[in-house]
C-alpha positions as CSV (number, residue, x, y, z in Angstrom):
1,X,93.0,102.7,99.1
2,X,91.4,105.4,101.2
3,X,92.6,107.0,104.4
4,X,95.2,105.2,106.5
5,X,93.5,102.8,108.9
6,X,94.3,103.1,112.6
7,X,96.7,100.6,114.2
8,X,95.6,98.4,117.1
9,X,95.2,100.6,120.1
10,X,97.1,98.6,122.7
11,X,99.9,96.0,122.4
12,X,100.8,94.4,125.7
13,X,103.9,92.1,125.9
14,X,101.8,89.0,125.7
15,X,99.9,90.3,122.7
16,X,103.2,91.2,121.0
17,X,104.6,87.8,121.6
18,X,101.5,86.1,120.3
19,X,101.5,88.3,117.2
20,X,105.1,87.7,116.4
21,X,104.6,83.9,116.7
22,X,101.7,84.1,114.3
23,X,103.7,86.2,111.8
24,X,106.6,83.8,112.0
25,X,104.3,80.9,111.7
26,X,102.5,82.4,108.6
27,X,105.7,83.0,106.7
28,X,107.5,79.9,107.7
29,X,104.4,77.7,107.3
30,X,103.9,79.0,103.8
31,X,107.6,78.4,103.0
32,X,107.3,74.8,104.3
33,X,104.3,74.0,102.2
34,X,106.0,75.6,99.2
35,X,109.2,73.6,99.5
36,X,107.4,70.3,100.4
37,X,105.2,70.6,97.3
38,X,107.8,71.9,94.8
39,X,109.3,68.5,94.0
40,X,105.8,67.2,93.2
41,X,104.7,69.9,90.8
42,X,103.9,68.5,87.4
43,X,103.5,65.0,88.8
44,X,100.2,63.1,88.9
45,X,99.3,61.3,92.1
46,X,100.3,58.0,90.4
47,X,103.6,59.7,89.4
48,X,104.2,60.8,93.0
49,X,103.7,57.3,94.2
50,X,105.9,55.9,91.5
51,X,108.7,58.3,92.4
52,X,108.3,58.5,96.2
53,X,106.5,55.4,97.3
54,X,102.9,54.7,98.3
55,X,103.1,57.0,101.3
56,X,104.6,59.9,99.3
57,X,106.9,62.5,100.8
58,X,107.4,62.3,104.6
59,X,110.3,64.8,104.6
60,X,111.8,67.6,102.6
61,X,113.7,66.4,99.5
62,X,116.0,68.3,97.1
63,X,114.5,70.6,94.5
64,X,116.3,73.4,92.6
65,X,119.6,71.8,93.7
66,X,119.1,71.8,97.4
67,X,116.9,70.5,100.2
68,X,114.3,73.1,101.4
69,X,114.4,75.3,98.4
70,X,111.6,77.8,98.1
71,X,109.8,78.8,94.9
72,X,108.8,82.2,93.5
73,X,105.7,82.1,95.7
74,X,107.7,82.5,98.8
75,X,110.0,85.0,97.2
76,X,107.1,87.2,96.3
77,X,105.5,86.8,99.8
78,X,108.7,88.1,101.3
79,X,108.6,91.1,99.0
80,X,105.0,91.7,99.9
81,X,106.1,92.0,103.6
82,X,108.9,94.4,102.6
83,X,106.4,96.5,100.6
84,X,104.0,96.7,103.6
85,X,106.7,97.8,105.9
86,X,107.9,100.4,103.5
87,X,104.3,101.7,103.1
88,X,104.1,102.3,106.9
89,X,107.4,104.1,106.9
90,X,106.6,106.3,103.9
91,X,103.4,107.3,105.7
92,X,105.5,109.7,107.7
93,X,106.0,111.8,104.5
94,X,102.2,112.2,104.1
95,X,102.1,109.7,101.3
96,X,99.7,106.8,101.8
97,X,99.0,104.4,99.0
98,X,100.1,100.8,100.0
99,X,99.3,99.3,96.6
100,X,102.1,101.5,95.1
101,X,104.6,100.5,97.7
102,X,103.8,96.8,97.3
103,X,104.1,97.2,93.5
104,X,107.5,98.8,93.9
105,X,108.5,95.8,96.1
106,X,107.3,93.5,93.4
107,X,109.4,95.3,90.8
108,X,112.4,94.8,93.1
109,X,111.5,91.1,93.1
110,X,111.3,91.2,89.3
111,X,114.9,92.5,89.2
112,X,116.0,89.4,91.1
113,X,114.7,87.3,88.2
114,X,116.8,89.1,85.5
115,X,119.9,90.4,87.3
116,X,122.9,88.3,88.4
117,X,122.9,89.8,91.9
118,X,122.0,92.9,93.9
119,X,123.3,96.4,93.0
120,X,124.8,97.5,96.3
121,X,124.9,101.1,95.1
122,X,121.1,101.3,95.2
123,X,120.6,102.1,98.8
124,X,116.9,102.9,98.1
125,X,116.2,99.3,97.5
126,X,116.6,98.4,101.2
127,X,118.0,95.3,102.7
128,X,115.8,92.5,101.4
129,X,116.7,93.3,97.8
130,X,120.4,92.9,98.7
131,X,119.9,89.3,99.8
132,X,121.9,87.3,97.2
133,X,120.1,84.0,97.8
134,X,116.9,85.6,96.4
135,X,118.5,86.1,93.0
136,X,117.4,82.7,91.8
137,X,114.7,81.8,89.2
138,X,112.3,79.5,90.9
139,X,109.4,78.8,88.5
140,X,107.7,82.1,88.4
141,X,104.5,82.1,86.4
142,X,104.2,84.0,83.1
143,X,101.5,86.2,84.6
144,X,103.9,87.4,87.3
145,X,106.8,87.9,84.9
146,X,104.6,89.7,82.3
147,X,102.7,91.8,84.8
148,X,105.9,93.0,86.4
149,X,107.8,93.3,83.2
150,X,107.4,97.1,83.1
151,X,106.8,99.9,85.6
152,X,103.1,100.2,84.8
153,X,101.0,99.3,87.8
154,X,97.9,97.3,87.3
155,X,94.7,98.7,89.0
156,X,91.2,97.4,89.4
157,X,90.2,99.8,86.5
158,X,93.0,98.6,84.4
159,X,94.3,95.2,85.7
160,X,97.2,93.4,84.1
161,X,96.7,90.0,82.4
162,X,92.9,89.9,82.2
163,X,92.8,86.2,81.5
164,X,95.2,85.2,84.3
165,X,93.1,83.0,86.7
166,X,95.9,81.1,88.5
167,X,96.6,81.2,92.2
168,X,100.0,83.0,92.1
169,X,98.5,86.2,93.4
170,X,96.9,84.3,96.3
171,X,100.1,82.6,97.2
172,X,101.8,85.9,97.9
173,X,98.9,87.5,99.8
174,X,99.2,86.0,103.3
175,X,101.0,89.1,104.6
176,X,98.0,91.4,103.9
177,X,96.2,89.2,106.5
178,X,98.8,90.0,109.1
179,X,97.6,93.7,109.2
180,X,95.6,92.8,112.3
181,X,94.9,96.4,113.2
182,X,93.0,96.9,109.9
183,X,89.3,96.1,109.4
184,X,88.7,92.9,107.3
185,X,87.2,94.8,104.4
186,X,90.3,96.9,104.0
187,X,92.5,93.9,104.1
188,X,90.4,92.4,101.4
189,X,90.6,95.5,99.3
190,X,94.3,95.9,99.6
191,X,95.0,92.3,98.6
192,X,92.7,92.6,95.6
193,X,94.4,95.9,94.5
194,X,97.8,94.2,94.7
195,X,96.7,91.0,93.0
196,X,95.7,92.9,89.8
197,X,99.3,93.9,89.4
198,X,99.7,90.6,87.7
199,X,96.3,88.7,87.7
200,X,93.3,90.4,86.1
201,X,90.7,87.6,86.1
202,X,88.1,88.2,88.9
203,X,88.4,84.7,90.3
204,X,92.2,85.2,90.7
205,X,92.1,88.5,92.5
206,X,89.0,87.7,94.6
207,X,90.7,84.4,95.7
208,X,93.7,86.5,96.8
209,X,91.4,88.8,98.7
210,X,89.5,86.0,100.3
211,X,92.7,84.3,101.3
212,X,94.1,87.4,103.0
213,X,90.8,87.7,105.0
214,X,91.2,84.1,106.1
215,X,94.8,84.7,107.4
216,X,93.6,88.0,109.0
217,X,90.9,86.2,111.0
218,X,93.2,83.5,112.1
219,X,95.9,86.0,113.1
220,X,93.3,87.7,115.3
221,X,92.5,84.4,117.0
222,X,89.4,83.2,115.2
223,X,88.7,79.6,114.1
224,X,89.1,78.6,110.5
225,X,85.4,78.0,110.2
226,X,84.7,81.5,111.4
227,X,87.3,82.9,109.0
228,X,85.7,81.2,106.0
229,X,82.3,82.7,107.0
230,X,83.9,86.1,107.2
231,X,85.5,85.7,103.7
232,X,82.2,84.5,102.2
233,X,80.4,87.6,103.7
234,X,82.9,89.9,102.1
235,X,82.9,88.1,98.8
236,X,79.1,88.4,98.5
237,X,79.3,92.1,97.6
238,X,81.9,91.7,94.9
239,X,81.1,91.2,91.2
240,X,82.4,88.0,89.8
241,X,82.5,86.3,93.3
242,X,80.5,83.0,92.6
243,X,83.5,80.8,91.5
244,X,85.4,81.7,94.7
245,X,82.5,81.6,97.1
246,X,81.3,78.3,95.6
247,X,84.8,76.8,95.9
248,X,85.0,77.8,99.6
249,X,81.5,76.3,100.2
250,X,82.6,73.2,98.4
251,X,85.6,72.9,100.8
252,X,83.3,73.2,103.8
253,X,81.0,70.5,102.4
254,X,83.9,68.2,101.7
255,X,84.8,68.2,105.4
256,X,81.6,66.4,106.2
257,X,82.3,63.6,103.6
258,X,84.4,61.4,105.8
259,X,88.1,60.8,106.1
260,X,90.3,63.1,104.0
261,X,91.8,61.5,100.9
262,X,94.0,62.6,98.1
263,X,91.2,62.1,95.7
264,X,89.0,64.5,97.5
265,X,91.8,67.1,97.5
266,X,92.3,66.6,93.8
267,X,88.6,67.0,93.2
268,X,88.6,70.3,95.0
269,X,91.7,71.5,93.1
270,X,89.9,70.8,89.8
271,X,91.7,72.5,86.9
272,X,94.2,74.2,89.2
273,X,92.7,77.7,88.9
274,X,92.8,80.1,91.9
275,X,89.4,79.1,93.4
276,X,90.2,75.4,93.3
277,X,93.7,75.8,94.8
278,X,92.2,78.0,97.6
279,X,89.5,75.5,98.3
280,X,91.9,72.6,98.5
281,X,94.2,74.5,100.9
282,X,91.3,75.5,103.1
283,X,90.0,71.9,103.2
284,X,93.5,70.5,104.1
285,X,93.8,73.0,107.0
286,X,90.2,72.3,108.2
287,X,90.7,68.6,108.5
288,X,94.2,68.6,110.0
289,X,95.1,69.5,113.6
290,X,98.6,68.1,112.9
291,X,100.6,70.4,110.6
292,X,102.6,67.5,109.1
293,X,99.4,65.7,108.1
294,X,97.8,68.9,106.7
295,X,100.8,69.8,104.6
296,X,101.2,66.2,103.4
297,X,97.5,66.1,102.3
298,X,98.0,69.5,100.6
299,X,100.8,68.4,98.3
300,X,99.8,64.8,97.3
301,X,97.4,65.2,94.4
302,X,97.3,65.8,90.7
303,X,97.3,69.6,90.9
304,X,99.8,72.3,91.7
305,X,101.3,70.9,94.9
306,X,103.5,73.8,95.9
307,X,100.7,76.3,95.6
308,X,98.2,74.3,97.7
309,X,101.0,73.6,100.1
310,X,102.0,77.2,100.5
311,X,98.4,78.4,101.1
312,X,97.7,75.6,103.6
313,X,101.0,76.2,105.4
314,X,100.4,79.8,106.0
315,X,96.8,79.1,107.2
316,X,98.1,76.6,109.7
317,X,101.0,78.8,110.7
318,X,98.7,81.8,111.3
319,X,96.4,79.5,113.3
320,X,98.9,77.8,115.5
321,X,102.0,80.0,115.5
322,X,105.6,79.1,114.8
323,X,106.2,76.6,117.6
324,X,103.6,74.2,116.1
325,X,105.7,73.9,112.9
326,X,107.8,70.7,112.5
327,X,111.3,71.9,113.7
328,X,113.2,69.4,111.6
329,X,111.6,70.8,108.5
330,X,111.9,74.4,109.6
331,X,115.7,73.9,110.1
332,X,116.1,73.0,106.4
333,X,114.0,75.9,104.8
334,X,116.1,77.9,102.5
335,X,116.6,81.5,103.7
336,X,115.2,80.8,107.1
337,X,117.3,83.5,108.8
338,X,116.0,86.1,106.3
339,X,112.4,84.9,106.7
340,X,112.6,85.2,110.5
341,X,114.4,88.5,110.3
342,X,111.7,89.9,108.0
343,X,108.9,88.5,110.1
344,X,110.3,90.1,113.3
345,X,110.8,93.4,111.5
346,X,107.1,93.3,110.3
347,X,105.9,92.4,113.8
348,X,108.0,95.3,115.3
349,X,106.8,97.8,112.7
350,X,103.1,96.9,113.3
351,X,103.3,96.9,117.1
352,X,106.0,99.6,117.8
353,X,106.3,101.5,114.6
354,X,105.8,104.9,116.3
355,X,109.0,104.3,118.3
356,X,111.0,103.6,115.1
357,X,109.9,106.5,112.9
358,X,107.6,109.5,112.9
359,X,107.4,113.2,112.3
360,X,109.5,113.9,115.4
361,X,112.4,111.6,114.5
362,X,113.4,108.3,113.2
363,X,115.9,105.5,113.7
364,X,118.6,105.8,111.1
365,X,119.1,102.1,111.1
366,X,115.4,101.4,110.4
367,X,115.3,103.9,107.5
368,X,118.4,102.3,106.0
369,X,116.6,99.0,106.1
370,X,113.3,100.4,104.8
371,X,114.0,103.7,103.0
372,X,111.2,106.2,102.5
373,X,112.2,106.8,98.9
């Protein structure tokens, strides 16, 4: 990353409220798609119908021992948010390299996958890493576990897991799009630089970058069609972009092919690599004004249901805000208080960070939550 970008110049009360709603919507929407799809992962469409009836899931059902349980995708998304806030706070010290702060946050997540619970003596870990409910193993992919298995940070010059082409990096990348004061190309670059911590295949890290740009455009009030065009424009300059660009164009073309079907979603997903998962999620968001319908479409197919659901949910949440999410589903999401608290902290940092910390002084409570160390 280069020099620190400037924040948005003016945040009126209405703008702050709208932004907070979109941040909450993005994080909760992703969690909803994640938990709705998790029980269907590994099932074919025929298997889904055999287990849940011809109409499939119409409500959240138990997975990982409880209703509303999230997977590693949402866990990592929350740690992405934590890392971005920590980057803003550490900027006061003169240090500015968000990929490093996000990587450190991912290492804190990795500790939740091997430790029994938080080490309360480690004050530098901040508050999120002390949330005991996050210390659960929830189907993390091998690329994430291997990429974060040591302290070495992947970079574009030396990415981790060169053959990893799955969508796990994309499913944790929505928070980069919530940096609405940044220019789209910087959002794309940061998402890509953080994707290679675990996923070194071009189609995986470029899909993550494109997805962050989609969320960014929606969080700034653009339509999803306009957001896709923005992502395509930024992809065009990147080596290795054709699989991701072609997948997005395929999603746009599928919208014009009549009523949406599970077969069409499955055809877009293809082999379940990052471009296919991204394309399916975009398609489901494009053809659905109703969030229940969009998420239902996103999880009923032969591919990775939780991944498509998570990506689609964050797109719809960024587009419509939190109040458009189904309240009965939201009420059952695991860790909802933590998700909302983190979302509100992010919105406050991005809109009022100067009042919380700076060279002239800082809130002790804020620095205890997001230490500069």
